[in-house]
C-alpha positions in Angstrom: 3.8 130.4 -159.2 3.5 129.0 -155.7 4.7 131.5 -153.0 7.6 130.2 -150.9 5.8 131.4 -147.8 2.9 129.0 -148.5 5.1 125.9 -148.7 4.9 123.3 -146.0 8.0 122.2 -144.2 8.2 119.2 -146.5 7.9 121.3 -149.6 10.6 123.7 -148.3 12.9 120.7 -147.7 12.2 119.4 -151.2 12.8 122.9 -152.7 16.1 123.2 -150.8 17.3 119.8 -152.2 16.2 120.6 -155.7 17.8 124.0 -155.8 21.0 123.0 -154.0 22.6 122.4 -157.4 21.7 124.5 -160.4 21.5 122.9 -163.9 23.2 124.4 -166.9 21.5 122.4 -169.6 18.7 123.6 -171.8 16.9 122.7 -175.0 17.9 119.4 -176.6 20.4 118.7 -173.9 17.6 118.1 -171.4 15.6 115.5 -173.5 18.6 113.8 -175.0 20.6 111.8 -172.4 24.3 111.1 -172.9 25.8 107.7 -172.1 27.3 109.2 -168.9 23.9 110.5 -167.8 22.2 107.2 -168.5 24.9 105.3 -166.4 24.4 107.7 -163.5 20.6 107.3 -163.7 21.0 103.5 -163.6 23.1 103.8 -160.4 20.5 106.1 -158.8 17.8 103.6 -159.7 19.5 100.6 -158.2 20.4 102.4 -154.9 16.8 103.6 -154.6 15.3 100.2 -155.3 17.5 98.8 -152.4 16.4 101.5 -150.0 12.7 101.1 -150.8 12.8 97.3 -150.7 14.6 97.2 -147.4 12.2 99.7 -145.9 9.2 97.5 -146.9 10.9 94.3 -145.6 11.9 96.0 -142.3 8.4 97.3 -141.8 7.0 93.8 -141.7 9.9 92.3 -139.7 9.8 95.0 -137.0 6.0 94.7 -136.8 5.6 90.9 -136.5 8.8 89.6 -134.9 8.3 91.4 -131.6 4.6 90.6 -131.8 5.1 86.9 -132.0 8.1 86.6 -129.7 6.9 88.9 -126.9 3.2 89.3 -127.5 2.0 88.8 -123.9 4.7 91.2 -122.5 4.6 94.0 -125.1 1.1 93.7 -126.6 -1.4 92.4 -124.0 -5.0 92.2 -125.1 -7.5 94.5 -123.4 -11.3 94.2 -123.3 -13.0 97.3 -124.5 -16.7 98.1 -124.3 -18.0 99.9 -127.4 -21.2 101.9 -127.5 -24.3 100.1 -128.7 -22.6 96.7 -128.4 -23.5 94.3 -125.6 -20.3 92.2 -125.6 -16.8 93.5 -124.9 -14.3 93.1 -127.7 -10.6 92.2 -127.4 -8.2 94.8 -128.7 -4.4 94.9 -128.6 -4.1 98.7 -128.0 -0.3 98.7 -127.7 0.1 96.8 -130.9 -2.2 99.2 -132.7 -0.2 102.2 -131.5 3.1 100.4 -132.4 1.8 99.7 -135.9 0.8 103.3 -136.5 4.2 104.5 -135.3 6.0 102.1 -137.7 3.8 103.2 -140.6 4.5 106.8 -139.9 8.2 106.1 -139.7 8.2 104.2 -142.9 6.2 106.9 -144.7 8.6 109.6 -143.5 11.7 107.6 -144.6 10.2 106.8 -148.0 9.2 110.5 -148.5 12.8 111.5 -147.8 14.0 108.8 -150.3 11.6 110.1 -152.9 12.7 113.7 -152.5 16.3 112.8 -152.7 15.9 110.6 -155.8 14.0 113.3 -157.6 16.7 115.8 -156.8 19.5 113.4 -157.9 17.8 112.6 -161.2 17.1 116.3 -161.9 20.7 117.2 -161.2 22.0 114.3 -163.2 20.0 115.6 -166.2 21.2 119.2 -165.8 18.0 120.4 -164.3 16.6 122.8 -163.0 18.2 125.6 -165.0 17.7 129.1 -163.4 17.9 130.7 -166.8 14.7 129.0 -167.8 11.7 131.3 -167.7 9.7 128.5 -166.2 12.3 127.7 -163.5 10.1 128.0 -160.4 7.2 126.2 -162.1 9.5 123.3 -163.1 10.9 123.1 -159.5 7.3 123.1 -158.1 6.4 120.3 -160.5 9.4 118.2 -159.4 8.5 118.9 -155.7 5.0 117.5 -156.4 6.6 114.3 -157.8 8.8 113.8 -154.8 5.9 114.4 -152.3 3.4 112.4 -154.5 1.1 115.3 -154.7 -1.7 115.2 -157.3 -1.6 118.1 -159.6 -5.0 119.0 -161.1 -4.1 122.1 -162.9 -6.0 120.8 -166.0 -9.2 121.6 -164.2 -8.2 125.3 -164.3 -8.3 125.2 -168.1 -11.5 123.2 -168.3 -10.0 119.8 -169.2 -11.3 116.8 -167.2 -9.7 113.3 -167.7 -12.7 111.7 -166.0 -15.3 113.3 -168.3 -18.1 110.8 -169.0 -17.6 108.9 -165.8 -20.1 109.1 -162.9 -18.8 110.3 -159.5 -19.3 106.7 -158.2 -17.1 105.3 -161.0 -14.4 107.9 -160.4 -14.4 107.1 -156.6 -14.2 103.3 -157.3 -11.4 103.8 -159.8 -9.3 105.7 -157.3 -9.9 103.3 -154.4 -8.8 100.3 -156.5 -5.5 102.0 -157.3 -4.9 102.6 -153.6 -5.7 99.1 -152.3 -3.2 97.2 -154.5 -0.6 96.5 -151.8 -3.0 95.7 -149.0 -5.1 93.4 -151.2 -2.1 91.5 -152.6 -0.6 91.0 -149.1 -4.0 89.7 -147.8 -4.5 87.4 -150.8 -1.0 85.9 -150.3 -1.7 85.2 -146.6 -5.0 83.5 -147.6 -3.2 81.4 -150.3 -0.5 80.2 -147.9 -3.0 79.4 -145.2 -5.2 77.4 -147.6 -2.2 75.5 -149.0 -0.5 74.5 -145.8 -3.2 75.2 -143.3 -2.5 74.7 -139.6 0.9 73.2 -140.2 2.4 76.7 -140.7 3.0 79.0 -137.7 1.0 82.2 -137.7 4.3 84.2 -137.6 5.5 82.8 -140.9 2.1 83.6 -142.5 2.5 87.2 -141.4 6.1 87.4 -142.5 5.1 86.1 -145.9 4.0 89.7 -146.6 7.7 90.8 -146.7 8.2 90.4 -150.5 4.8 91.9 -151.2 5.4 95.1 -149.3 9.1 95.3 -150.5 7.8 94.9 -154.1 5.2 97.7 -153.8 7.7 100.0 -152.2 10.1 99.3 -155.1 7.2 99.8 -157.6 6.4 103.2 -155.9 10.0 104.3 -156.1 10.1 103.2 -159.8 7.0 105.3 -160.5 8.6 108.3 -158.8 11.9 107.9 -160.8 10.1 107.4 -164.1 7.9 110.4 -163.5 10.9 112.6 -162.7 12.6 111.7 -165.9 9.7 112.6 -168.1 9.0 115.8 -166.3 12.6 116.9 -166.7 12.6 116.0 -170.4 9.1 117.2 -171.4 9.2 121.0 -171.3 11.8 121.5 -174.1 10.1 118.9 -176.2 6.7 120.5 -175.7 8.1 123.9 -176.6 9.7 122.5 -179.8 6.5 120.6 -180.8 4.2 123.6 -180.1 6.4 125.9 -182.1 6.3 123.4 -185.0 2.5 123.3 -184.9 2.3 127.1 -184.7 4.7 127.6 -187.7 2.5 125.3 -189.8 -1.0 126.3 -188.7 -0.9 129.8 -187.1 -3.3 131.2 -189.6 -5.5 128.1 -189.9 -8.9 128.7 -188.2 -10.1 125.1 -188.7 -7.1 123.8 -186.7 -7.4 126.4 -184.0 -11.1 125.4 -183.5 -10.1 121.8 -183.0 -7.4 122.4 -180.4 -9.6 122.4 -177.2 -11.4 119.2 -178.3 -8.2 117.5 -179.1 -6.7 118.3 -175.7 -9.8 116.9 -174.0 -9.6 113.8 -176.1 -6.0 113.3 -174.9 -7.0 113.7 -171.3 -9.9 111.3 -171.6 -7.6 108.6 -173.1 -5.5 108.8 -170.0 -8.1 109.0 -167.2 -5.6 110.8 -165.0 -4.3 114.2 -164.3 -0.8 114.6 -165.6 1.4 117.7 -165.3 3.0 117.2 -168.7 -0.4 117.2 -170.4 -1.1 120.5 -168.5 2.2 121.9 -169.9 1.3 120.8 -173.4 -2.3 122.2 -173.1 -1.2 125.6 -171.8 1.7 125.8 -174.3 -0.6 125.2 -177.3 -3.4 127.5 -176.0 -0.9 130.3 -175.3 1.0 129.9 -178.6 -2.2 130.0 -180.6 -3.6 132.8 -178.4 -6.7 130.8 -177.5 -8.5 132.2 -174.4 -8.6 129.7 -171.5 -12.2 128.6 -170.7 -12.8 126.9 -167.4 -16.1 125.4 -168.7 -15.6 124.8 -172.4 -18.2 123.0 -174.5 -16.8 119.9 -176.0 -18.1 118.1 -179.1 -19.1 114.5 -178.0 -18.6 113.2 -181.5 -15.4 115.1 -182.2 -13.3 112.0 -183.0 -15.8 111.0 -185.6 -15.4 114.4 -187.3 -11.6 114.3 -187.6 -11.6 112.2 -190.9 -13.8 114.9 -192.4 -11.2 117.7 -191.9 -8.9 118.9 -194.6 -6.1 116.3 -195.0 -3.3 118.5 -193.5 -5.5 119.4 -190.4 -6.5 115.8 -189.9 -2.8 114.8 -189.8 -2.0 117.6 -187.5 -4.8 116.7 -185.0 -3.7 113.1 -185.1 -0.1 114.2 -184.4 -1.2 116.4 -181.5 -3.3 113.5 -180.1 -0.4 111.1 -180.2 2.2 113.6 -178.8 -0.2 114.2 -175.8 -0.5 110.5 -175.2 3.2 109.8 -175.4 4.4 112.8 -173.3 4.1 111.0 -170.0 6.7 108.5 -171.2 4.6 105.3 -171.2 1.6 103.7 -172.9 -1.0 102.3 -170.5 -3.4 99.6 -171.5 -6.1 102.2 -171.6 -4.1 104.4 -174.0 -3.2 101.5 -176.2 -6.9 100.7 -176.5 -7.7 104.4 -177.2 -5.0 104.4 -180.0 -6.5 101.3 -181.5 -9.9 102.9 -181.4 -8.5 105.9 -183.2 -7.0 103.7 -185.9 -10.3 101.9 -186.4 -12.0 105.4 -186.8 -9.3 106.2 -189.4 -7.9 109.0 -187.2 -4.5 107.6 -186.2 -2.2 106.9 -189.2 0.7 105.6 -187.0 1.2 101.9 -186.3 1.5 100.3 -182.8 5.2 99.6 -183.5 5.9 103.2 -184.4 4.2 104.5 -181.3 5.9 102.0 -179.1 9.3 102.9 -180.5 8.8 106.7 -180.2 7.6 106.4 -176.6 10.6 104.3 -175.7 12.9 106.7 -177.5 11.5 109.6 -175.5 11.7 107.9 -172.1 15.2 106.6 -172.7 16.5 110.1 -173.7 16.9 109.6 -177.4 14.4 112.4 -178.2 11.5 112.4 -180.7 13.3 113.6 -183.8 11.8 111.0 -186.1 8.3 111.8 -184.9 8.7 115.6 -184.9 9.9 115.6 -188.5 7.2 113.3 -189.9 5.4 114.7 -192.9 2.6 112.2 -193.0 
């Protein structure tokens, strides 16, 4: 558990917001949302979209309107001599500083919006509950969502979602994710310039980025809100599912020997670190009393071996695989392809329609009762 003395000021602020109201719900009350809770969550979502979108639009307006109207007065160009270059280059130093100040202000505002919305969603769902033995861990996980901190606890138990990728491929994968907003804004400007060319004022080309940056701010807020929901609802579901597995296979050596490989297969299908997967992994390992290994040896052809297991073990492994994929509340294209590959290998007995329905039920707060009580 993270010590309070080690928290940054932002983390202390987020901790104060999250613990300002204490939840009273536990168990199924947390992962099954009532109509009143759903209505409240929808109101929170709309308010947050407006705040994030307006922030993105204002960022562009406040940047380019003064620039184009009072450029010569506020942002005069200066000639700067750079080392190892013969010619001087023209740089708008004041405009660069002004841009940085606006970016910092927008990031600070959006961070506050994120922290507040995480707190509002958690409280609307009756979380965090101080009677929960994992209270501080759950609070820290929600703080990480609000501050958009990557949690890589999976590494501590030897599970790596990027297993099989080279360091270069991992780097490229992460860079592409971070450049979406900048690239889309740039491409829109190029498109407008090509279509209407010199007949459009430069100011209107720059302002064309307003909907793009508003959109990405809204998309970022949506990601934060969705992540908060699944983190609030996941722990009791994970506990219930793990107990179910343990009751059925606590004395089965074959199933226990397949657990680590199954958890790694889940992680590889995601290609990302996800806190819910860490919770699932530690819950299953602890329940079955399997020692944590920071450098476990995984079987490369493990998925090919699953159909050779005893029928009950094969179904249990498939169910654990699917639960781990669904527990982040969405199905990415990569996960859909992974599930299709598992079906082709004869490992996954559940159809696309079933998986889609269960994932939607979980995210929308209807629980996973149908899935949990499957006998096949």
